[in-house]
Backbone as XML, in Angstrom:
<?xml version="1.0"?>
<chain id="A" units="angstrom">
  <residue number="1" name="UNK">
    <atom name="N" x="0.847" y="-1.179" z="0.000"/>
    <atom name="CA" x="0.000" y="0.000" z="0.000"/>
    <atom name="C" x="0.893" y="1.243" z="0.000"/>
  </residue>
  <residue number="2" name="UNK">
    <atom name="N" x="0.547" y="2.183" z="-0.768"/>
    <atom name="CA" x="1.294" y="3.430" z="-0.894"/>
    <atom name="C" x="1.228" y="4.218" z="0.422"/>
  </residue>
  <residue number="3" name="UNK">
    <atom name="N" x="2.259" y="4.979" z="0.716"/>
    <atom name="CA" x="2.355" y="5.738" z="1.966"/>
    <atom name="C" x="1.167" y="6.671" z="2.161"/>
  </residue>
  <residue number="4" name="UNK">
    <atom name="N" x="0.760" y="7.395" z="1.122"/>
    <atom name="CA" x="-0.372" y="8.327" z="1.235"/>
    <atom name="C" x="-1.673" y="7.573" z="1.522"/>
  </residue>
  <residue number="5" name="UNK">
    <atom name="N" x="-1.836" y="6.411" z="0.899"/>
    <atom name="CA" x="-3.036" y="5.608" z="1.135"/>
    <atom name="C" x="-3.091" y="5.126" z="2.576"/>
  </residue>
  <residue number="6" name="UNK">
    <atom name="N" x="-1.934" y="4.737" z="3.120"/>
    <atom name="CA" x="-1.883" y="4.297" z="4.520"/>
    <atom name="C" x="-2.213" y="5.443" z="5.470"/>
  </residue>
  <residue number="7" name="UNK">
    <atom name="N" x="-1.709" y="6.645" z="5.144"/>
    <atom name="CA" x="-2.020" y="7.815" z="5.974"/>
    <atom name="C" x="-3.515" y="8.106" z="5.965"/>
  </residue>
  <residue number="8" name="UNK">
    <atom name="N" x="-4.117" y="8.034" z="4.772"/>
    <atom name="CA" x="-5.560" y="8.278" z="4.657"/>
    <atom name="C" x="-6.349" y="7.224" z="5.426"/>
  </residue>
  <residue number="9" name="UNK">
    <atom name="N" x="-5.922" y="5.975" z="5.325"/>
    <atom name="CA" x="-6.611" y="4.894" z="6.028"/>
    <atom name="C" x="-6.528" y="5.087" z="7.540"/>
  </residue>
  <residue number="10" name="UNK">
    <atom name="N" x="-5.341" y="5.477" z="8.025"/>
    <atom name="CA" x="-5.162" y="5.740" z="9.459"/>
    <atom name="C" x="-6.041" y="6.892" z="9.913"/>
  </residue>
  <residue number="11" name="UNK">
    <atom name="N" x="-6.117" y="7.921" z="9.082"/>
    <atom name="CA" x="-6.936" y="9.093" z="9.418"/>
    <atom name="C" x="-8.421" y="8.709" z="9.476"/>
  </residue>
  <residue number="12" name="UNK">
    <atom name="N" x="-8.882" y="7.896" z="8.518"/>
    <atom name="CA" x="-10.281" y="7.449" z="8.517"/>
    <atom name="C" x="-10.580" y="6.605" z="9.755"/>
  </residue>
  <residue number="13" name="UNK">
    <atom name="N" x="-9.654" y="5.724" z="10.120"/>
    <atom name="CA" x="-9.843" y="4.888" z="11.311"/>
    <atom name="C" x="-9.921" y="5.746" z="12.571"/>
  </residue>
  <residue number="14" name="UNK">
    <atom name="N" x="-9.054" y="6.747" z="12.665"/>
    <atom name="CA" x="-9.077" y="7.637" z="13.832"/>
    <atom name="C" x="-10.388" y="8.421" z="13.878"/>
  </residue>
  <residue number="15" name="UNK">
    <atom name="N" x="-10.858" y="8.880" z="12.727"/>
    <atom name="CA" x="-12.114" y="9.620" z="12.667"/>
    <atom name="C" x="-13.277" y="8.735" z="13.107"/>
  </residue>
  <residue number="16" name="UNK">
    <atom name="N" x="-13.288" y="7.506" z="12.630"/>
    <atom name="CA" x="-14.337" y="6.561" z="13.012"/>
    <atom name="C" x="-14.297" y="6.300" z="14.509"/>
  </residue>
  <residue number="17" name="UNK">
    <atom name="N" x="-13.114" y="6.112" z="15.043"/>
    <atom name="CA" x="-12.981" y="5.858" z="16.487"/>
    <atom name="C" x="-13.468" y="7.049" z="17.312"/>
  </residue>
  <residue number="18" name="UNK">
    <atom name="N" x="-13.152" y="8.272" z="16.880"/>
    <atom name="CA" x="-13.641" y="9.473" z="17.576"/>
    <atom name="C" x="-15.167" y="9.498" z="17.590"/>
  </residue>
  <residue number="19" name="UNK">
    <atom name="N" x="-15.768" y="9.186" z="16.451"/>
    <atom name="CA" x="-17.236" y="9.185" z="16.363"/>
    <atom name="C" x="-17.841" y="8.129" z="17.275"/>
  </residue>
  <residue number="20" name="UNK">
    <atom name="N" x="-17.234" y="6.963" z="17.325"/>
    <atom name="CA" x="-17.728" y="5.895" z="18.189"/>
    <atom name="C" x="-17.637" y="6.311" z="19.653"/>
  </residue>
  <residue number="21" name="UNK">
    <atom name="N" x="-16.499" y="6.861" z="20.047"/>
    <atom name="CA" x="-16.313" y="7.263" z="21.445"/>
    <atom name="C" x="-17.249" y="8.408" z="21.826"/>
  </residue>
  <residue number="22" name="UNK">
    <atom name="N" x="-17.388" y="9.392" z="20.956"/>
    <atom name="CA" x="-18.293" y="10.521" z="21.233"/>
    <atom name="C" x="-19.731" y="10.017" z="21.305"/>
  </residue>
  <residue number="23" name="UNK">
    <atom name="N" x="-20.096" y="9.122" z="20.383"/>
    <atom name="CA" x="-21.439" y="8.564" z="20.393"/>
    <atom name="C" x="-21.713" y="7.748" z="21.648"/>
  </residue>
  <residue number="24" name="UNK">
    <atom name="N" x="-20.728" y="6.992" z="22.097"/>
    <atom name="CA" x="-20.885" y="6.202" z="23.317"/>
    <atom name="C" x="-21.133" y="7.118" z="24.514"/>
  </residue>
  <residue number="25" name="UNK">
    <atom name="N" x="-20.397" y="8.226" z="24.568"/>
    <atom name="CA" x="-20.606" y="9.172" z="25.663"/>
    <atom name="C" x="-22.010" y="9.781" z="25.592"/>
  </residue>
  <residue number="26" name="UNK">
    <atom name="N" x="-22.416" y="10.192" z="24.399"/>
    <atom name="CA" x="-23.740" y="10.810" z="24.233"/>
    <atom name="C" x="-24.838" y="9.828" z="24.663"/>
  </residue>
  <residue number="27" name="UNK">
    <atom name="N" x="-24.743" y="8.579" z="24.211"/>
    <atom name="CA" x="-25.765" y="7.595" z="24.569"/>
    <atom name="C" x="-25.775" y="7.307" z="26.066"/>
  </residue>
  <residue number="28" name="UNK">
    <atom name="N" x="-24.598" y="7.231" z="26.671"/>
    <atom name="CA" x="-24.527" y="7.009" z="28.113"/>
    <atom name="C" x="-25.152" y="8.175" z="28.868"/>
  </residue>
  <residue number="29" name="UNK">
    <atom name="N" x="-24.816" y="9.373" z="28.463"/>
    <atom name="CA" x="-25.364" y="10.574" z="29.107"/>
    <atom name="C" x="-26.878" y="10.644" z="28.907"/>
  </residue>
  <residue number="30" name="UNK">
    <atom name="N" x="-27.349" y="10.260" z="27.714"/>
    <atom name="CA" x="-28.785" y="10.277" z="27.418"/>
    <atom name="C" x="-29.553" y="9.292" z="28.304"/>
  </residue>
  <residue number="31" name="UNK">
    <atom name="N" x="-28.909" y="8.183" z="28.657"/>
    <atom name="CA" x="-29.548" y="7.222" z="29.566"/>
    <atom name="C" x="-29.597" y="7.752" z="30.990"/>
  </residue>
  <residue number="32" name="UNK">
    <atom name="N" x="-28.612" y="8.541" z="31.365"/>
    <atom name="CA" x="-28.522" y="9.058" z="32.728"/>
    <atom name="C" x="-29.430" y="10.267" z="32.967"/>
  </residue>
  <residue number="33" name="UNK">
    <atom name="N" x="-29.581" y="11.098" z="31.939"/>
    <atom name="CA" x="-30.344" y="12.351" z="32.084"/>
    <atom name="C" x="-31.496" y="12.380" z="31.085"/>
  </residue>
  <residue number="34" name="UNK">
    <atom name="N" x="-32.708" y="12.294" z="31.621"/>
    <atom name="CA" x="-33.895" y="12.236" z="30.764"/>
    <atom name="C" x="-33.995" y="13.439" z="29.829"/>
  </residue>
  <residue number="35" name="UNK">
    <atom name="N" x="-33.724" y="14.635" z="30.350"/>
    <atom name="CA" x="-33.828" y="15.843" z="29.521"/>
    <atom name="C" x="-32.840" y="15.803" z="28.355"/>
  </residue>
  <residue number="36" name="UNK">
    <atom name="N" x="-31.636" y="15.344" z="28.628"/>
    <atom name="CA" x="-30.622" y="15.244" z="27.570"/>
    <atom name="C" x="-31.013" y="14.153" z="26.577"/>
  </residue>
  <residue number="37" name="UNK">
    <atom name="N" x="-31.545" y="13.044" z="27.070"/>
    <atom name="CA" x="-31.986" y="11.957" z="26.202"/>
    <atom name="C" x="-33.080" y="12.412" z="25.242"/>
  </residue>
  <residue number="38" name="UNK">
    <atom name="N" x="-34.024" y="13.203" z="25.746"/>
    <atom name="CA" x="-35.089" y="13.735" z="24.895"/>
    <atom name="C" x="-34.517" y="14.681" z="23.847"/>
  </residue>
  <residue number="39" name="UNK">
    <atom name="N" x="-33.549" y="15.502" z="24.261"/>
    <atom name="CA" x="-32.899" y="16.424" z="23.333"/>
    <atom name="C" x="-32.176" y="15.657" z="22.220"/>
  </residue>
  <residue number="40" name="UNK">
    <atom name="N" x="-31.422" y="14.627" z="22.593"/>
    <atom name="CA" x="-30.673" y="13.833" z="21.617"/>
    <atom name="C" x="-31.633" y="13.164" z="20.639"/>
  </residue>
  <residue number="41" name="UNK">
    <atom name="N" x="-32.702" y="12.587" z="21.159"/>
    <atom name="CA" x="-33.665" y="11.911" z="20.291"/>
    <atom name="C" x="-34.313" y="12.896" z="19.311"/>
  </residue>
  <residue number="42" name="UNK">
    <atom name="N" x="-34.614" y="14.090" z="19.785"/>
    <atom name="CA" x="-35.196" y="15.109" z="18.907"/>
    <atom name="C" x="-34.202" y="15.504" z="17.810"/>
  </residue>
  <residue number="43" name="UNK">
    <atom name="N" x="-32.938" y="15.643" z="18.179"/>
    <atom name="CA" x="-31.918" y="15.989" z="17.192"/>
    <atom name="C" x="-31.723" y="14.863" z="16.183"/>
  </residue>
  <residue number="44" name="UNK">
    <atom name="N" x="-31.703" y="13.627" z="16.659"/>
    <atom name="CA" x="-31.554" y="12.488" z="15.766"/>
    <atom name="C" x="-32.752" y="12.379" z="14.820"/>
  </residue>
  <residue number="45" name="UNK">
    <atom name="N" x="-33.932" y="12.697" z="15.324"/>
    <atom name="CA" x="-35.131" y="12.638" z="14.493"/>
    <atom name="C" x="-35.027" y="13.590" z="13.307"/>
  </residue>
  <residue number="46" name="UNK">
    <atom name="N" x="-34.412" y="14.742" z="13.514"/>
    <atom name="CA" x="-34.278" y="15.681" z="12.397"/>
    <atom name="C" x="-33.030" y="15.406" z="11.553"/>
  </residue>
  <residue number="47" name="UNK">
    <atom name="N" x="-32.054" y="14.704" z="12.108"/>
    <atom name="CA" x="-30.792" y="14.459" z="11.412"/>
    <atom name="C" x="-30.802" y="13.189" z="10.562"/>
  </residue>
  <residue number="48" name="UNK">
    <atom name="N" x="-31.374" y="12.124" z="11.101"/>
    <atom name="CA" x="-31.337" y="10.824" z="10.420"/>
    <atom name="C" x="-32.407" y="10.744" z="9.339"/>
  </residue>
  <residue number="49" name="UNK">
    <atom name="N" x="-32.017" y="10.273" z="8.164"/>
    <atom name="CA" x="-32.966" y="10.165" z="7.060"/>
    <atom name="C" x="-33.168" y="8.727" z="6.588"/>
  </residue>
  <residue number="50" name="UNK">
    <atom name="N" x="-32.164" y="7.893" z="6.701"/>
    <atom name="CA" x="-32.262" y="6.516" z="6.224"/>
    <atom name="C" x="-33.123" y="5.682" z="7.173"/>
  </residue>
  <residue number="51" name="UNK">
    <atom name="N" x="-34.070" y="4.911" z="6.629"/>
    <atom name="CA" x="-34.940" y="4.096" z="7.484"/>
    <atom name="C" x="-34.177" y="3.163" z="8.430"/>
  </residue>
  <residue number="52" name="UNK">
    <atom name="N" x="-33.096" y="2.531" z="7.948"/>
    <atom name="CA" x="-32.331" y="1.622" z="8.809"/>
    <atom name="C" x="-31.675" y="2.364" z="9.965"/>
  </residue>
  <residue number="53" name="UNK">
    <atom name="N" x="-31.170" y="3.566" z="9.711"/>
    <atom name="CA" x="-30.551" y="4.366" z="10.767"/>
    <atom name="C" x="-31.603" y="4.811" z="11.783"/>
  </residue>
  <residue number="54" name="UNK">
    <atom name="N" x="-32.754" y="5.248" z="11.288"/>
    <atom name="CA" x="-33.832" y="5.699" z="12.178"/>
    <atom name="C" x="-34.336" y="4.550" z="13.046"/>
  </residue>
  <residue number="55" name="UNK">
    <atom name="N" x="-34.407" y="3.355" z="12.470"/>
    <atom name="CA" x="-34.892" y="2.196" z="13.216"/>
    <atom name="C" x="-33.993" y="1.869" z="14.408"/>
  </residue>
  <residue number="56" name="UNK">
    <atom name="N" x="-32.705" y="2.154" z="14.307"/>
    <atom name="CA" x="-31.790" y="1.903" z="15.429"/>
    <atom name="C" x="-32.184" y="2.681" z="16.677"/>
  </residue>
  <residue number="57" name="UNK">
    <atom name="N" x="-32.883" y="3.802" z="16.479"/>
    <atom name="CA" x="-33.297" y="4.643" z="17.606"/>
    <atom name="C" x="-34.814" y="4.627" z="17.791"/>
  </residue>
  <residue number="58" name="UNK">
    <atom name="N" x="-35.465" y="3.608" z="17.223"/>
    <atom name="CA" x="-36.922" y="3.450" z="17.300"/>
    <atom name="C" x="-37.673" y="4.672" z="16.771"/>
  </residue>
  <residue number="59" name="UNK">
    <atom name="N" x="-37.116" y="5.301" z="15.751"/>
    <atom name="CA" x="-37.777" y="6.425" z="15.104"/>
    <atom name="C" x="-38.525" y="5.910" z="13.876"/>
  </residue>
  <residue number="60" name="UNK">
    <atom name="N" x="-39.709" y="6.447" z="13.617"/>
    <atom name="CA" x="-40.455" y="6.000" z="12.435"/>
    <atom name="C" x="-39.785" y="6.479" z="11.153"/>
  </residue>
  <residue number="61" name="UNK">
    <atom name="N" x="-40.026" y="5.789" z="10.045"/>
    <atom name="CA" x="-39.464" y="6.240" z="8.760"/>
    <atom name="C" x="-40.001" y="7.629" z="8.407"/>
  </residue>
  <residue number="62" name="UNK">
    <atom name="N" x="-39.196" y="8.373" z="7.675"/>
    <atom name="CA" x="-39.619" y="9.701" z="7.226"/>
    <atom name="C" x="-40.100" y="9.611" z="5.791"/>
  </residue>
  <residue number="63" name="UNK">
    <atom name="N" x="-41.003" y="10.492" z="5.434"/>
    <atom name="CA" x="-41.512" y="10.539" z="4.067"/>
    <atom name="C" x="-40.915" y="11.685" z="3.277"/>
  </residue>
  <residue number="64" name="UNK">
    <atom name="N" x="-39.981" y="12.425" z="3.877"/>
    <atom name="CA" x="-39.404" y="13.586" z="3.205"/>
    <atom name="C" x="-38.645" y="13.221" z="1.948"/>
  </residue>
  <residue number="65" name="UNK">
    <atom name="N" x="-38.095" y="12.008" z="1.891"/>
    <atom name="CA" x="-37.336" y="11.600" z="0.720"/>
    <atom name="C" x="-38.214" y="11.398" z="-0.504"/>
  </residue>
  <residue number="66" name="UNK">
    <atom name="N" x="-39.508" y="11.368" z="-0.280"/>
    <atom name="CA" x="-40.438" y="11.150" z="-1.373"/>
    <atom name="C" x="-41.006" y="12.486" z="-1.836"/>
  </residue>
  <residue number="67" name="UNK">
    <atom name="N" x="-40.168" y="13.315" z="-2.360"/>
    <atom name="CA" x="-40.607" y="14.619" z="-2.842"/>
    <atom name="C" x="-41.122" y="14.494" z="-4.259"/>
  </residue>
  <residue number="68" name="UNK">
    <atom name="N" x="-42.171" y="15.223" z="-4.513"/>
    <atom name="CA" x="-42.800" y="15.165" z="-5.824"/>
    <atom name="C" x="-42.005" y="15.962" z="-6.840"/>
  </residue>
  <residue number="69" name="UNK">
    <atom name="N" x="-41.805" y="15.352" z="-7.982"/>
    <atom name="CA" x="-41.175" y="16.022" z="-9.111"/>
    <atom name="C" x="-42.295" y="16.356" z="-10.085"/>
  </residue>
  <residue number="70" name="UNK">
    <atom name="N" x="-42.346" y="17.595" z="-10.596"/>
    <atom name="CA" x="-43.431" y="17.936" z="-11.505"/>
    <atom name="C" x="-43.549" y="16.918" z="-12.633"/>
  </residue>
  <residue number="71" name="UNK">
    <atom name="N" x="-44.765" y="16.430" z="-12.837"/>
    <atom name="CA" x="-45.013" y="15.468" z="-13.904"/>
    <atom name="C" x="-44.690" y="14.037" z="-13.534"/>
  </residue>
  <residue number="72" name="UNK">
    <atom name="N" x="-44.132" y="13.820" z="-12.343"/>
    <atom name="CA" x="-43.772" y="12.467" z="-11.921"/>
    <atom name="C" x="-44.420" y="12.193" z="-10.568"/>
  </residue>
  <residue number="73" name="UNK">
    <atom name="N" x="-45.224" y="11.119" z="-10.447"/>
    <atom name="CA" x="-45.868" y="10.826" z="-9.166"/>
    <atom name="C" x="-44.851" y="10.375" z="-8.127"/>
  </residue>
  <residue number="74" name="UNK">
    <atom name="N" x="-45.191" y="10.618" z="-6.857"/>
    <atom name="CA" x="-44.344" y="10.138" z="-5.774"/>
    <atom name="C" x="-44.493" y="8.632" z="-5.679"/>
  </residue>
  <residue number="75" name="UNK">
    <atom name="N" x="-43.537" y="7.964" z="-5.013"/>
    <atom name="CA" x="-43.599" y="6.519" z="-4.836"/>
    <atom name="C" x="-44.916" y="6.132" z="-4.189"/>
  </residue>
  <residue number="76" name="UNK">
    <atom name="N" x="-45.538" y="5.112" z="-4.730"/>
    <atom name="CA" x="-46.774" y="4.620" z="-4.147"/>
    <atom name="C" x="-48.019" y="5.312" z="-4.675"/>
  </residue>
  <residue number="77" name="UNK">
    <atom name="N" x="-47.878" y="6.409" z="-5.400"/>
    <atom name="CA" x="-49.031" y="7.111" z="-5.945"/>
    <atom name="C" x="-49.350" y="6.554" z="-7.316"/>
  </residue>
  <residue number="78" name="UNK">
    <atom name="N" x="-50.633" y="6.470" z="-7.638"/>
    <atom name="CA" x="-50.987" y="5.991" z="-8.978"/>
    <atom name="C" x="-50.597" y="7.020" z="-10.030"/>
  </residue>
  <residue number="79" name="UNK">
    <atom name="N" x="-50.223" y="6.531" z="-11.184"/>
    <atom name="CA" x="-49.875" y="7.445" z="-12.269"/>
    <atom name="C" x="-51.157" y="7.910" z="-12.953"/>
  </residue>
  <residue number="80" name="UNK">
    <atom name="N" x="-51.303" y="9.217" z="-13.006"/>
    <atom name="CA" x="-52.475" y="9.801" z="-13.640"/>
    <atom name="C" x="-51.997" y="10.592" z="-14.842"/>
  </residue>
  <residue number="81" name="UNK">
    <atom name="N" x="-52.538" y="10.300" z="-16.025"/>
    <atom name="CA" x="-52.100" y="11.052" z="-17.203"/>
    <atom name="C" x="-52.498" y="12.518" z="-17.094"/>
  </residue>
  <residue number="82" name="UNK">
    <atom name="N" x="-51.659" y="13.421" z="-17.616"/>
    <atom name="CA" x="-51.991" y="14.837" z="-17.554"/>
    <atom name="C" x="-53.215" y="15.135" z="-18.410"/>
  </residue>
  <residue number="83" name="UNK">
    <atom name="N" x="-53.932" y="16.185" z="-17.988"/>
    <atom name="CA" x="-55.006" y="16.587" z="-18.866"/>
    <atom name="C" x="-56.230" y="16.820" z="-18.169"/>
  </residue>
</chain>
């Protein structure tokens, strides 16, 4: 592996580890303090968009990803010809 690639890989691993450690602290604090837990859940509700990610926190799926494009029905809507 090239030296620059190894540096990038090390940097990505360190970044991932920081996120894991910060997340562990946030989740621990959220369990200890109800007010903080409610705040975190509210923030996650507005931040998370993927159904699988939302499910990890028992959040319902969002419908925001299903935005209507002019002339194109949203997912699940019947196609109606113009006119």
